[in-house]
C-alpha positions as CSV (number, residue, x, y, z in Angstrom):
1,T,-5.5,-22.7,10.6
2,L,-7.6,-21.1,7.9
3,V,-9.7,-18.0,7.7
4,S,-13.3,-19.0,7.4
5,G,-16.5,-17.5,6.2
6,A,-16.5,-14.0,4.8
7,A,-13.0,-13.2,5.9
8,A,-11.4,-14.9,2.9
9,G,-11.6,-12.8,-0.2
10,V,-12.7,-9.6,1.5
11,A,-11.8,-6.4,-0.2
12,A,-11.0,-3.2,1.7
13,T,-13.6,-0.7,0.9
14,A,-16.4,-0.8,3.4
15,F,-15.6,1.3,6.4
16,G,-12.6,3.6,6.0
17,S,-12.5,7.1,7.5
18,R,-12.4,8.5,4.0
19,R,-14.8,7.0,1.4
20,F,-13.3,5.7,-1.8
21,A,-14.6,5.0,-5.2
22,V,-13.8,1.4,-6.0
23,Y,-12.0,0.1,-9.0
24,A,-14.3,-2.8,-10.2
25,Q,-12.5,-6.1,-10.3
26,D,-12.5,-9.6,-8.7
27,A,-13.3,-9.7,-5.0
28,T,-14.1,-6.0,-4.8
29,P,-17.6,-5.0,-3.5
30,E,-19.7,-2.2,-4.8
31,A,-18.4,1.3,-4.4
32,A,-19.1,3.3,-1.3
33,A,-20.0,7.0,-1.5
34,C,-17.1,9.2,-2.4
35,G,-15.8,11.3,0.5
36,E,-13.4,13.4,-1.6
37,P,-14.9,14.6,-4.8
38,F,-12.5,15.2,-7.7
39,D,-11.5,18.9,-7.7
40,A,-11.6,20.0,-11.3
41,E,-10.1,23.4,-10.4
42,L,-6.8,21.7,-9.6
43,L,-6.5,21.0,-13.3
44,S,-6.7,24.6,-14.3
45,T,-2.9,24.9,-14.2
46,V,-2.1,21.5,-15.8
47,N,-0.7,21.6,-19.3
48,M,-3.1,19.3,-21.2
49,V,-1.9,17.3,-24.2
50,T,-4.7,17.3,-26.8
51,D,-2.6,17.6,-30.0
52,G,-1.1,14.1,-30.0
53,S,2.2,15.2,-28.7
54,P,4.3,12.6,-26.8
55,I,3.3,12.1,-23.1
56,T,5.7,11.2,-20.3
57,V,4.5,9.9,-17.0
58,A,6.9,9.3,-14.1
59,I,6.3,7.2,-11.1
60,V,8.3,7.6,-7.9
61,P,7.8,4.8,-5.3
62,K,9.0,5.1,-1.7
63,L,12.2,3.0,-2.4
64,V,13.6,0.0,-4.2
65,H,11.5,-2.9,-2.9
66,P,10.0,-6.1,-4.4
67,F,6.5,-4.8,-3.7
68,F,7.0,-1.9,-6.1
69,E,8.3,-4.1,-8.8
70,D,4.7,-5.2,-9.4
71,T,3.7,-1.5,-9.7
72,R,6.5,-0.9,-12.2
73,I,5.4,-4.0,-14.3
74,G,1.8,-2.8,-14.4
75,A,2.8,0.7,-15.4
76,E,5.1,-0.5,-18.1
77,E,2.4,-2.7,-19.6
78,E,-0.2,0.1,-19.6
79,A,2.3,2.7,-21.0
80,A,3.2,0.4,-23.9
81,A,-0.5,-0.1,-24.6
82,L,-1.2,3.6,-24.7
83,G,2.0,4.8,-26.4
84,V,3.1,6.7,-23.3
85,T,6.7,7.2,-22.3
86,F,7.2,5.9,-18.8
87,E,9.9,6.8,-16.3
88,W,10.6,4.9,-13.0
89,Q,12.5,6.8,-10.4
90,A,13.0,4.8,-7.2
91,P,15.2,5.9,-4.2
92,Q,17.5,3.2,-3.0
93,T,16.2,3.8,0.6
94,G,13.1,5.3,2.2
95,D,14.8,8.7,2.5
96,A,12.2,11.4,2.3
97,A,14.6,14.1,1.3
98,L,16.1,12.0,-1.5
99,Q,12.6,11.3,-2.8
100,V,11.8,15.0,-2.9
101,R,15.0,15.7,-4.8
102,M,14.1,13.1,-7.4
103,I,10.7,14.7,-7.8
104,E,12.2,18.1,-8.2
105,D,14.5,16.8,-11.0
106,L,11.4,15.4,-12.8
107,I,9.7,18.8,-12.5
108,T,12.7,20.4,-14.0
109,K,12.5,18.0,-16.9
110,Q,8.9,19.0,-17.4
111,V,7.4,15.5,-17.6
112,N,3.7,15.6,-18.1
113,A,2.6,13.7,-14.9
114,I,4.3,12.5,-11.7
115,V,2.7,9.8,-9.5
116,I,4.3,9.5,-6.0
117,S,4.2,7.0,-3.1
118,P,5.3,9.4,-0.3
119,N,7.7,8.2,2.3
120,E,6.2,10.9,4.6
121,P,2.9,12.7,3.8
122,T,4.2,16.1,4.7
123,S,7.6,15.9,3.1
124,V,6.1,16.1,-0.4
125,V,3.5,18.7,0.1
126,D,5.6,21.6,-1.2
127,V,7.0,19.7,-4.2
128,I,3.6,18.4,-5.2
129,N,2.1,21.9,-5.1
130,S,5.0,23.3,-7.0
131,G,4.8,20.7,-9.7
132,L,1.1,21.4,-10.1
133,E,1.7,25.2,-10.3
134,Q,4.2,24.5,-13.1
135,G,1.7,22.6,-15.2
136,I,2.5,19.0,-14.2
137,L,-0.3,16.6,-13.2
138,M,0.6,15.5,-9.7
139,M,-1.0,12.4,-8.2
140,T,-0.2,9.8,-5.4
141,F,-0.4,6.1,-5.2
142,D,0.0,3.5,-2.5
143,S,0.6,6.1,0.2
144,D,-1.2,9.5,0.1
145,S,-0.3,13.1,0.9
146,P,-3.9,14.4,1.7
147,D,-2.8,17.9,2.7
148,S,-1.1,18.5,-0.6
149,N,-2.8,19.6,-3.9
150,R,-2.4,16.2,-5.4
151,V,-5.1,15.6,-7.9
152,M,-5.9,12.0,-7.1
153,Y,-4.8,9.1,-4.9
154,I,-4.7,5.6,-6.4
155,G,-4.3,2.6,-4.1
156,T,-5.5,0.8,-1.0
157,D,-8.0,2.3,1.4
158,N,-5.4,1.6,4.1
159,K,-7.5,2.2,7.2
160,T,-10.1,-0.3,5.9
161,A,-7.3,-2.7,5.0
162,G,-6.1,-2.5,8.6
163,K,-9.6,-3.2,9.8
164,V,-9.8,-6.3,7.6
165,Q,-6.4,-7.4,9.1
166,G,-7.7,-6.8,12.6
167,E,-10.8,-8.8,12.0
168,T,-8.7,-11.6,10.5
169,M,-6.5,-11.6,13.6
170,R,-9.4,-11.5,16.0
171,E,-11.0,-14.5,14.4
172,A,-7.8,-16.4,14.4
173,L,-7.1,-15.8,18.1
174,G,-10.7,-16.5,19.1
175,G,-11.1,-12.9,20.4
176,S,-8.4,-12.6,23.0
177,G,-4.6,-12.6,23.4
178,K,-1.5,-10.4,23.1
179,V,-0.2,-9.2,19.8
180,G,2.7,-7.2,18.4
181,I,2.8,-5.0,15.3
182,I,5.7,-4.9,12.9
183,T,5.5,-1.8,10.6
184,G,7.8,-0.3,8.0
185,G,8.5,3.4,8.4
186,L,7.0,5.1,11.4
187,G,6.2,8.2,9.4
188,A,4.4,6.4,6.5
189,L,0.8,7.5,6.4
190,N,-0.5,4.4,4.8
191,L,1.1,2.1,7.4
192,N,-0.2,4.3,10.3
193,E,-3.7,4.1,8.8
194,R,-3.4,0.3,8.7
195,I,-2.4,0.3,12.4
196,E,-5.3,2.6,13.3
197,G,-7.8,0.3,11.5
198,F,-6.2,-2.8,13.1
199,R,-6.5,-1.4,16.6
200,E,-10.1,-0.4,16.0
201,T,-11.3,-3.9,15.1
202,I,-9.2,-6.5,17.1
203,G,-11.5,-6.1,20.1
204,S,-11.1,-5.1,23.7
205,D,-9.7,-8.5,24.8
206,I,-6.7,-8.4,22.4
207,E,-3.8,-6.2,23.7
208,V,-1.3,-4.6,21.4
209,V,1.9,-4.9,23.5
210,E,4.4,-3.1,21.1
211,V,4.8,-1.6,17.7
212,V,8.3,-2.0,16.1
213,A,9.6,-0.7,12.8
214,T,11.8,-2.3,10.1
215,D,12.2,0.9,8.0
216,D,11.3,-1.5,5.2
217,D,14.8,-2.9,5.4
218,L,14.9,-6.7,5.2
219,Q,18.1,-7.1,7.2
220,K,16.9,-4.8,9.9
221,G,13.6,-6.6,9.9
222,L,15.3,-9.8,11.1
223,G,16.8,-8.1,14.1
224,V,13.5,-6.3,14.9
225,S,11.5,-9.5,14.7
226,E,14.0,-11.4,17.0
227,A,13.9,-8.5,19.5
228,L,10.1,-8.5,19.5
229,L,9.8,-12.2,20.2
230,R,12.5,-12.1,22.9
231,A,10.8,-9.2,24.7
232,H,7.4,-10.8,24.7
233,P,7.6,-14.6,25.2
234,D,3.8,-14.6,25.8
235,L,2.8,-13.2,22.4
236,N,-0.1,-14.9,20.7
237,G,0.1,-13.1,17.4
238,V,1.9,-10.5,15.2
239,A,0.4,-8.3,12.6
240,C,2.9,-7.2,9.9
241,V,1.5,-4.0,8.2
242,S,4.1,-3.7,5.5
243,A,5.6,-6.1,3.0
244,T,8.9,-6.4,4.9
245,G,7.6,-7.8,8.2
246,G,6.1,-11.1,6.9
247,P,9.2,-12.5,5.2
248,T,11.6,-11.5,8.1
249,L,9.3,-12.8,10.9
250,A,8.7,-16.0,9.0
251,Q,12.4,-16.6,8.7
252,V,13.1,-15.8,12.4
253,I,10.2,-17.9,13.8
254,Q,11.7,-20.9,12.1
255,G,15.0,-20.5,13.9
256,Q,16.1,-22.8,16.7
257,E,15.6,-20.2,19.4
258,F,11.9,-19.9,18.7
259,A,11.2,-23.5,17.6
260,D,8.6,-24.0,20.4
261,R,6.7,-20.7,19.9
262,E,3.1,-20.9,18.7
263,L,2.3,-17.6,16.9
264,T,-0.4,-16.5,14.6
265,I,1.1,-14.2,11.9
266,V,-1.1,-12.0,9.8
267,A,1.1,-10.4,7.1
268,F,0.7,-7.8,4.4
269,D,1.4,-8.3,0.6
270,D,2.4,-11.4,-1.3
271,L,6.2,-11.6,-1.6
272,R,7.2,-15.1,-2.5
273,E,8.5,-15.8,1.0
274,V,5.1,-15.0,2.5
275,L,3.2,-17.3,0.1
276,D,5.7,-20.1,0.8
277,A,5.2,-19.5,4.6
278,I,1.4,-19.7,4.2
279,E,1.7,-22.9,2.3
280,A,4.0,-24.3,5.0
281,G,1.5,-23.2,7.7
282,I,3.9,-20.6,9.3
283,I,1.9,-17.6,8.3
284,Y,-1.9,-17.6,8.9
285,A,-3.0,-15.1,6.3
286,T,-1.8,-12.1,4.3
287,M,-3.5,-9.0,3.1
288,V,-2.8,-8.8,-0.6
289,Q,-3.0,-5.4,-2.3
290,R,-3.1,-4.8,-6.1
291,P,0.2,-3.1,-7.0
292,V,-0.1,-4.1,-10.6
293,Q,-3.4,-2.3,-10.8
294,M,-1.9,0.7,-9.0
295,G,0.7,0.9,-11.8
296,K,-1.8,0.4,-14.6
297,L,-4.2,3.0,-13.2
298,S,-1.4,5.5,-12.5
299,I,-0.7,5.5,-16.2
300,S,-4.3,5.2,-17.6
301,E,-5.8,7.8,-15.2
302,S,-3.0,10.3,-16.0
303,Y,-3.5,9.7,-19.8
304,K,-7.2,10.3,-19.6
305,V,-6.9,13.5,-17.6
306,L,-4.2,14.9,-19.8
307,T,-5.6,14.0,-23.2
308,E,-9.4,13.9,-22.7
309,G,-10.0,16.4,-19.9
310,Y,-11.4,13.5,-17.9
311,V,-12.9,14.5,-14.6
312,P,-13.5,11.4,-12.4
313,E,-16.2,11.6,-9.7
314,C,-13.9,10.7,-6.9
315,A,-10.3,11.7,-6.0
316,L,-9.8,8.5,-4.0
317,L,-9.6,5.4,-6.1
318,D,-9.4,2.2,-4.1
319,T,-7.7,-0.8,-5.8
320,G,-8.8,-3.2,-3.0
321,V,-7.2,-5.8,-0.8
322,T,-7.9,-9.6,-0.5
323,V,-7.4,-11.9,2.4
324,V,-5.2,-14.7,1.1
325,T,-4.9,-18.0,3.0
326,A,-4.1,-21.6,2.1
327,E,-7.6,-21.8,0.8
328,N,-7.2,-19.3,-2.0
329,L,-3.4,-19.3,-2.4
330,T,-3.5,-20.3,-6.0
331,T,-6.6,-18.4,-7.2
332,Y,-6.4,-14.8,-6.0
333,T,-5.7,-11.9,-8.3
334,K,-3.9,-8.6,-8.0
């Protein structure tokens, strides 16, 4: 089954709780009004680099994961183009405390900018604020920490992305049914925003029967997927709101135990296993973010702020999301 009409190629920007400026690119509509203006006062403590001195920008993702490899690649390409030194510090697991220690080490090294995808929004508040006070440009990507003094967030408007996912599921199920949700970490703000948006748009005749978490661990995801299908034999669909759920559920649903199950799967991100499953008709659609652009923009926005005193209009920069189906499997961009 294919997504029809406007659902294919939709970008997440239109109706989030926070309004984002939109990074203009393929499949992205016009920018909505900005709900969080850039706070130039936050830059008052940042050590600018206007004399041509070397610049080091560090990026700290949630953990080692294939999704973030695209971010690393984009960042490396942009850093090379701008002559910026780039550091990539990835925790082996989604351990919030370990991530904070890595950020503290980077602050001690006095890099010029640190861009973080927080495992938990509150866990990084103090370290972000401390880094900024010590002259380091502190920003977030992929997942935000809105209560911190981070200067800018670069990434998907996650609530809107969840709404797009909910609309896609509603259309696929014809407006009624029972669905489960497979998330990554229960404390991740970006994933919880997606779930919130999904719930708001699936409609009153679609029931969410359970939300389960993989902790973004592919091995755990297999067990979680099996348990969900066993507990709810009458499920009509499953929404996977992180990159881990789609590949693990696609593998499980092909097993002998579930050979007779008919299930509409709407995934997130475009790991190879997900794309293969779409091509095979196992996954209905996936919400593809733009992690390469997140990496590029993390470097370029940091560079402009540090060297030019650049003051963007909006502190929320949406990189967009596209609904990918068998129809546009070979033509979408990220």
